[in-house]
N, C-alpha and C positions, 0 to 999 in steps of 0.2 A: 368938480374938483379929483373923482374917480379919473377921469376923462384925461385929465395933463399928468396924474401919477402915470397911467397906463401909457401916454405915449413918453413919458420919462424912460420908463423902464425898456420902450420899446428902441431908445436911444442908444443907451448902455449897452443892451443885448447886441446891436448894430455895432458899436463901435467895439467891442470885444471880439465878435465874429471875424470883424474888418483886422482886426491886431493877431488874432489867431491864423488866418488865411495868410497875410504876409509875413511872419513866422516860419510857417510852414513850405510857401514858394520859397523863403530863403535860405530854410535848412534844405530842400530839395536841389536848388540851384548849386548852391555849395557842400553839400554833402561829401565828396571827393574830398575834400579839401579840409574840411571840417573833420573828416574821418581819418584820415590818412596815416596817421598815428595809432588807430584804435582808437581807445579811449581816448576821446578829446579834453576832457577835464585841464589837465596838467596843461597844457595849450593853453586852454580859456584863462586860466588862474595866471599862467603867465604873460597875454596879454592883459588881462586887468591891471596888473604890478606894473606894468611896462607903463599904461596910459595914466595911472592914478599916484603914481609914485616917480623921484627924483633918478629912479636906476635906469642907469642905459642897458644892463644886460642882469636877466633872470635865472635862476636855478628851477630848474622844473620838479614840482611834485613828485617823489616818490623815485628820483633817480639822485647817483650822486656824481654824474657827469654828462648831463644834459642840461642846454641854455638856452635860452630866447633870445635873441636881439632884434630891434626893429631894421629892416633889410637895409635901409637908407644908409645905417652906421656902420660902414664896413670896416671901419677902423676901432671899434670897438673891442674885435677879441684878440687884437695887438693891445690894446690899453689893458683888458681885463689879467691878460698872461702877464702883462709885466708886472702887474701885483704880486702877480705867484711868482716872482722871481726870475722869469723867462723872459728871453729876446727874442723875435722873431729872425729866423734865420732865410725860410723861401717859401715858395706855395708848389706843389705838384696838382693839380686838377683841383679840386675842392679839399685837398687835405693842404694844413698850417701846419707849418713844422717848428717848432721852436726849443731853444736849447736853453740851461740854465747856468749859472760859472760853477756848480758843483759838478755838472758833469749830465745832469739827469736831462731828459727829452722827453717834449710832450707835441702831440698829434693833434688838431684842432680841424672836424670833417664838417664841411657846412651844407646846410639844405634849404630849401626854402620850404613856409612854412604861409601858402600865398604870396603875393609878390610884396606884402609889407612886412611882412617877419621871417626870420632867420632860426633855424636851429642848428646847434653845435654840438658835437660830443668830441668832450674834449678825454685823451688816453695819456696817463701821464707811465713814463716807463722808468725804472732805478738806474742810478748809474753802474751798477752792476748787472742788469739785465744783459742778457742776451740780443745783439742785435736782431734786429725785428725785418719783416718782408720788408716793407715801407722804404728803411734807410738804408737796406740791400740794392734796392733797386731804384734808389735815388742816386746810388753811386755807380752804379754800373750802366745807366740807361743813356748820360751824356757822351760815354767813351764810345767809340767805332771802331778799335780794334775787334778781334775775331773772337779771341777768349770772353771778354767782356759781355760781346752778341750773345756767344753759345750759354754765359753765366745768365743772362737776362732770360733768354727762352727758359732756361731751366726754371727760374723762378715765376715767373710769369706762369707755369701751369701749377704753381699751388695756389692760383686764385678760380676758385670753382664755382663761385654763388656771390648773390649781392653783397651779402656781408662782407668777404673778405676784400671784396673789388672796393667797395667802400673805406675799408678799415687803411687800403695803403695808398686812399688819395684821389684815387682816376675820379674821372668825370662824373656827374650825377645829370642823368637830362632830364629836362622838364615835360614829364610823359605823367600819365595816369593807369598804373603802378609806375611807382618809381624804377629808372632804369639806371643802370652804371655801366659803361663803355671803357675797357681797358684799351692800352696803349695800341693792343696787336689788334684791335678792332670787334673782341668780342662783346656781348652785350647780355647783362644779367638781370632779371627783372626781380624785384623784390616779392619773395613770398611772405616774409613774416609782416606781421602787428603789431607784437608787441617784442617783449624781452625775456629771456629764460628765467629772469626774475621774477616777472610779473607771472609767467606761467606756474612757478613754485608755489605764490602767493595766493591763485585762484586755489589749485589742489589744498594746500594747507587751509583754506578758509571754506571748504567744504562747497563750492562754488559750480564743480564739474561735474557733468553728467555723463558723460563719452568722450575715449581720447583715441586717435590715430596717428601711428606713426611710419614714418618713412624710411629708406634707407639712405636717404641724405639727410637725416639725423632731424627733418623736419618733423614737427609735433603741432599737430591740431586740437584743440581744445572744444569740446562743445557744452558752453556753458547751458547753466539749469533757465537763466535767462532769456535766453533764445541766440544768445551770440555766438561768435566764433572767436579763439584766440589761436593766433599761430606763433611759435618760436622756435628757435633752433638748439636743440639739445648740445650740450660740451660733448657729452660720449653718446654712443648708440644705446639703447636700453634705459637709460638715466631716469626718464618717467615712466618706465615700468616699476621702477624702483623705489622713486617719490609716490606713485599714486598707491600701490602695495602698502607701502607704510602708511599712510593716510586710513585704509581701509576699516581699521580698528574705531575710527571716530567717525567716519565720513560713509562708511558701508562701503559697499564691493559697486566698483567704477568699472565697465567693460573697457577694454584694451583692444584694439586692430592694429596689426603690423603688414606692412606692406608686403 
């Protein structure tokens, strides 16, 4: 009896070890995909929602403008934007442009989260908002006259990093880390793994151990759990203001600058 019990325990331990090994191998092989957006939980939750519900598109938790679809369902973003009152107008690179009857416009930028799922960042612009860089480029790029060519060159100079390249809608290359290529051949590598809003949340929740800021407004937060979070601040030294405001609750946080 004792021998049978011992044998069963060995089988259970072996099965448990095998499962842990398989999970470990899977995580190691696919970690570049799983962690390409930093914290993978919103994406994992989105995949579960797509798999076990009738939804064709789901909003990622913690964000107002990030969504996920299955990659095979390319028309879903068109149908989703139609429910919001927009009609598709054209595509430029990974950017999909939409317009509403009231004059509002929206841009949905796409990138892959593995070959099975797609991430969408949807930005809406009010009717009276000043024309954005993407719209101005869309007007001048098809034209061949000298004035339009010079105007496009000036507009392209405003694209200085990965985020601005993606926002305009230029092509996102399939690479790790992600890269965005402009129409004039420049390539920008993704430096961030999070948003400014998530960086603020980490500071306010006292999760940050130390901070480093560069001249290009790239902020790196070393978290107390050993992870690193990088984001681009709206204005230079915004992170310093936020950190100092949190010190009464979280204590002094070292800040390094370039």
